[in-house]
N, C-alpha and C positions, 0 to 999 in steps of 0.2 A: 411783730408781736412775740414776746416770750411766754410760752405755755409750759407748765410742769405737769406731767402726766404721772400720776399714781395708779399702780396697777397695770402697766404697759403689756402684760402678757395676756390679758383678757381679749376675748374676741373683739368686742366693740370698741375697745382701745385699739387695737390693732387696725381695725378697719378705719378708724378716726385718723391714726397715724398715716395710713396709706392714702387717705383723701387729701391730707396736708401735704403730700409730697412734691407737688408742682407748684407749690406756694412759696417762692423764696422768702417772702417777707415773714413766714412763720418760722420761729426757732423754737424747737422741742427739746426738752430735757426730760429722759424716760426713766422712770424709777419701778423697781420690782423686787420681789424676793430672789429672783433668778435673773440677775442682769446679764449672765452669759447666754441665756436663753434668748434675751431680747435682742443682743448684739448678733446671734446666729440668724435669728428670724429676718433682721433688717438686711443681712446679706443675702439669705436665700431669696427673700422677696424683692431684691434688687432696689432697695430704697436708698435715698441719700443718708449719710451717717447722721447720727445725732448723739448728743451728750446721754450717756447711760450710768446709771447707779443703783445701788440698794437703797433701801429707805433710811438706812443711817446716814447717807449722804444728803438727803432731802433737808433743806433749811439752811445750808451754808451758803446758798446764793439768795441774795435778797433783792432781786430785780426782776422777778417774774411778774408779767401782767395779769396772769391768771393760773390757777391750779385747777386741774380736772381729775376728780377722784372716781377712777373706775373699779377700785378694789372691791371684790364682791365674788358671788358664786354664779356661774353661768349655767351648771347643770343641775336640772331639777332633783335628780335622785341624790346629788352630793348635798344640795341645800337641805333636803329633808333629812338626811343622815346626821348633818352636823347639829341639827336641832337648836337648842339654846346658845350653843357655843357661837353662833353666827352674830349673836348680840355683841360679845364682846370684841369680835375682830372689827365689826363695823365701826364700833366706838372707838377703838384704837387708832384706826387710820383716819377717821374724820377729825380726832384730836390732833393728829399730826399737821393735818391741813389748817386746822383753825387756829393753831399756835402760830402758824406762818402768816395767816391773814392777819391776826391780831397785831403782828409786828409791822405789817404793811396794809393799812386800811383801804388803801387805794386798789389793791389787788383783788380781783375777781375771783371767786370760788364757785365752781360748778360741780355739784354732787350728783351722781348717778343713782337716783331712787327708781321705784317701781311703782306701777298702778297697783300693785298688791296692798299699798298703804291704805286704800279704801275699806279694805277687809270685806265681810259679807260675800253674797253669793252671786253678786253682778246678773240680777235677773233682769235688770235694765243697764243701759250704758251710763256712764258716768255723766253727770252735768255739773254745772258751776256750784250749784248748792248741795251736791251729794256729801254726806257726813261719812266720816271713817267710824268703823264698828269693830270692837274687839271683845271677844268671849274670855275676859280676864279671868274668870273662875274656873275655866276648865280649857287651859290652852292644849291645843293640838300640835303635832310635830311641825306642821306646815305653817303654823302662826308666828313662829320666831323670826323668820325672814321678814314677814310683813311688819312686824313689830319692831324690828330692828331699824328697818327704813323709816317707820314712822316717827320713832323716837328721835331719831337724828333730824328729820325735818322739823320737830318741834323744837330741838336745840337752835336749829338756825333761825327759826323765826324770832326766838327770844333774843337772838344778836343782832337785830335790826338797830341801826341801819347799815351794818356790814354787808357788802355786795354778794351774797349767797343766793344762787339758784339752784333749786332741786329739780332735776329733769327726770319724770316719772315715765320710764319706759315701760309699754304694756306688752307689746309682741315686736320682736326683732328678728330679722333674717338678712344673711348676705351669703355671698359666694365662699366664704371662709367658714361656714358653718361646719361643725364636726358631725358627720353623719352617724356617728356611734351614739350621739346624745338622744335622750328620751323625749323628743319633741315631735309633733305631728308631721312637721315638714320634713324633718329628718328621716321619719319612718317612710313618708311617702319617696323620697329621693334614694333612699337606700333601696326600696324595692324596685325602682326604675333601673338603678345602677346594677343590680344583681339579676333583674329579669324575673324577679319572683313576684307573687301575689301578695298584697297587703291585706291584713284584716284589720277593720277599723269598727268602733262602735256606732250606733246609729243616733247619738245624742246630737241634739242641735246646738252649735255654737258659733259665735261671731268673733272674729278678731280683726284688729287693725295693725298690720305689720309695717314697721318703719325700716328703710334700707339705709346703708351708709351714706350715700350721698344727701339725703334729706337730714338725717343725724348731723352730719358736718355743717349743713346749711342752718340748721337751728342753733347750733352751738355759736357759729359765727355770727348769727343776728343777736344773740344774747351778749356776747362779748362786744359788738360794735354799738350797742344801744345803750341809753343812759342806765347808769347802775340801778340794781334792784335787789330786793330781798324777798323772794317769793318762791312758789312751786309753780312748775309748768308741765302740763300733760303732754305727752308726745302723740302725734297723730299723722296719718298719710292723707292722700286726698279722698280715700274712701275705704271702709273696712270690707270684709269680705266673709261670708258664712261658710260652713264647713263642705255642704253639698257643692257649692259653687267652686270651692277650691279644688275638690276632688274631681270635678269635672274639667277644670282648667288643666291640671295636671294629666288628666287622661288625654285630653286633646293635644297639649303641647309636647308631652314627654312619654306617652303611651303607657301611663301608670295602669296596672291591673289591680283591682281591689274588690273584696268582699265585705258587705257591711254586716256586722254581727250584733247581737243585744248588749254585749258587753265586751270589753277589750282590756287588754293589761297595759295600762298607761300610768304614767308617774306625773303628778302635779305638785310641785313644791309649795304652791301658794293656794291650794285648794281647788274644788270644781268651780267653774265660772261659766255662765253661758254667754252673757254680752260683755266680753273683757276688753273694753275700749272706752274712749272719752270722747264726748263732744263739747268739753270745755276747752275755748279756743284762746286761752290766755297767751299762748305763744304768738298769736297773730299780732298782739300789741308790741312785739319786738320786730315786725317786719317779716316774720317766718311765712312762707307759702311752700307747701310742699308740692314737689315736682311729680312723685309717683304715687299712684293708689297702691294697695294692697296687692291687686292682681297684677298690674304692670312691674311692680317692684319686684315680686317674687318671680315671675317669668323671666325677666332679665338675669337677676342673680342667680337663679337656678340654670338657666342655660349655661352661663359661665362656669358654675361650679360643675356641672356635668362634663363639659367640654374638657376642663381641667382633669377630672378624675378619668375619663376616658383615654386622655393624653399620657396618663402615668402608666397605662396597661401597656 
């Protein structure tokens, strides 16, 4: 299977590429704004070589079986800072993929979307009938990220029957996580690494963390199933709430933390209590997650910390 990867410098794209490394039947072409950085990373990660190019080179080859679009922002603070400009960036690279798929309507297209498309406060987890909401008369800085993803999904549904699947990632964690990022788990692991005490807010939140192996499995299931034009929510075997996550990190890695009334956190998509989905459309493609949020986090965090300590 020949796959074109757009946005090959993103964390989740790199994790996917690494998961494909042992599959000799999978041929990848990697596209990015900084192709030299991709080549350097492939060498440093000791992965097998792949064709690498900038976005201007994409479309010159017309025999890809699928295009995977990972272009986006992975850092919450950066997403919030970009504001409305993220709308144009998302549209630009989606159009690049769509132009290719229109030339080859048998080519699959997977777009990396987000659970943020649902909008709202997530007072309850997403279900199949959950409706998207948008405060269109008073957009906040964090709204543009969600709206960019939602608008893109709407375009894709209008293009049925082209085989386009939008993968909505809610929460994601892997051993390649940047510990300088403003994510809850990054804050936890940074405190473990530095031997410091973490301060965290007392708010109750529930998250469902996807890990690379299950993401790779989901993509494979979609690409080998019958063509479809739809959106799919990502999920693990089970979500985890914040207090349980803190307890696990304390037990497994010796995390020290203090709970405070408020903490300095950044959330590019707004505050969310139950930010996960119970919509199991992915099961129709044959997806069966191996990892729960807890087991996946422990496995990936163990590898991350071992690597970090080995660099010291």
